[in-house]
N, C-alpha and C positions, 0 to 999 in steps of 0.2 A: 505493497499500500503505502503510496506517496502522495502527498496532503489531500488527505480524502480522497483518493482515488484508485480503483482497485485496474494496473492494466490490465485487460481482455487479450488485446494484439497490441505488438508491432511489429511493423515494416521495414524495413531498413532502405534507401533509397537514394546511396550512393554516388548511383552509373548517372542515374538525375544527374545532379547537382555535381557529378564534374560533366558532365553538356555539358550546362550552365557556363562550369567556369572557360570552356575553349569555347561558345557564343562568345562571351564575351572578349574573350582575349581575341577574338578576330574582329571583334566593332573595336577596340580600342589599336590593332594596328591597320587599320580603315583610318581610322581620326590621326594617327601619326602622320599616316602619309597626303591624306587629303587637306588638313589643318590640322599641324600637330602644331605651327606656331601661335595659331590662335589657341589653345590651351593651355603651353608652356611646358610646364613641367609637371602638368596635370597626368598623360598621357603616360610617362614612366611610372609615375607614382601611382596611378592604379594599377600598373602591371607588376606593379612589385606586389600591392598589396594580392593580387591576383596569384602569384607567388607562389603567396607567402600560402593563399590560401587554399589550391594548390600540395603544395607539400603536408599542410598538416591533417584533409583529403585523408596520403596517403599514408602515413604517419597514425590513420584514429583520432587523430583528435580535432577534429573535423567531419559530420556526416551531420546528412538527413534521411528524416525516416517522418513516418505518419502513426500514432497513436492513437488508440479507439481504447476508452478508460469509461466508465461507471464510478459513481461515486456510491465510497464509501456506505 
């Protein structure tokens, strides 16, 4: 029981998060090519955050899940 809830079902969806990170990376690369000067360091900062998120996903400290729970 967690915070007054009983977890009925837990589904990991880490692969969906990995795909999302790939899409965001592709968009950041396009932004850098098309209007890199407009964003200043923002695109590179975004890519650094993206790399950190991808590493956290690989080592298991970041993930995505759906949880079905009921009140205890």
